[in-house]
C-alpha positions as a Markdown table, in Angstrom:
| # | Residue | x | y | z |
|---|---|---|---|---|
| 1 | Met | 28.7 | -79.8 | -27.0 |
| 2 | His | 30.8 | -76.6 | -26.5 |
| 3 | Gly | 31.0 | -75.4 | -30.3 |
| 4 | Ser | 26.8 | -76.2 | -30.4 |
| 5 | Val | 26.0 | -74.5 | -27.2 |
| 6 | Tyr | 28.2 | -71.1 | -28.8 |
| 7 | Trp | 26.0 | -71.6 | -32.0 |
| 8 | Val | 22.8 | -72.1 | -30.3 |
| 9 | Cys | 23.7 | -68.6 | -28.2 |
| 10 | Cys | 24.6 | -67.2 | -31.6 |
| 11 | Ser | 21.5 | -67.6 | -32.8 |
| 12 | Leu | 19.1 | -66.7 | -30.5 |
| 13 | Tyr | 21.1 | -63.5 | -30.2 |
| 14 | Gly | 20.9 | -62.5 | -34.2 |
| 15 | His | 17.4 | -63.8 | -33.4 |
| 16 | Leu | 16.4 | -61.3 | -30.7 |
| 17 | Ser | 18.7 | -58.7 | -32.4 |
| 18 | Val | 17.0 | -59.1 | -35.9 |
| 19 | Ala | 13.3 | -58.9 | -33.7 |
| 20 | Gln | 15.0 | -55.4 | -32.0 |
| 21 | Leu | 15.4 | -53.4 | -35.4 |
| 22 | Leu | 11.6 | -54.9 | -36.8 |
| 23 | Ala | 9.9 | -53.7 | -33.8 |
| 24 | Gly | 12.0 | -50.3 | -34.0 |
| 25 | Leu | 11.1 | -50.2 | -37.6 |
| 26 | Val | 7.1 | -50.9 | -36.5 |
| 27 | Leu | 7.5 | -48.4 | -33.6 |
| 28 | Glu | 8.9 | -45.2 | -35.8 |
| 29 | Ser | 6.7 | -45.9 | -38.6 |
| 30 | Ser | 3.7 | -45.9 | -36.7 |
| 31 | Leu | 5.3 | -42.6 | -34.6 |
| 32 | Leu | 5.9 | -41.4 | -38.4 |
| 33 | Gln | 2.4 | -42.2 | -39.4 |
| 34 | Lys | 1.0 | -40.4 | -35.6 |
| 35 | Tyr | 3.0 | -37.2 | -36.2 |
| 36 | Lys | 3.0 | -37.0 | -40.4 |
| 37 | Pro | -0.5 | -37.9 | -41.4 |
| 38 | Gly | 0.3 | -36.9 | -45.3 |
| 39 | Trp | 3.0 | -40.1 | -45.3 |
């Protein structure tokens, strides 16, 4: 039980970190397109 809860927390943290990375990439690309239209 304790191991499964630990695994769920780790998997949720991993998904959150991946989502944050993806959101950061999207924000960076949108900012680049906004400030550097040539790209």
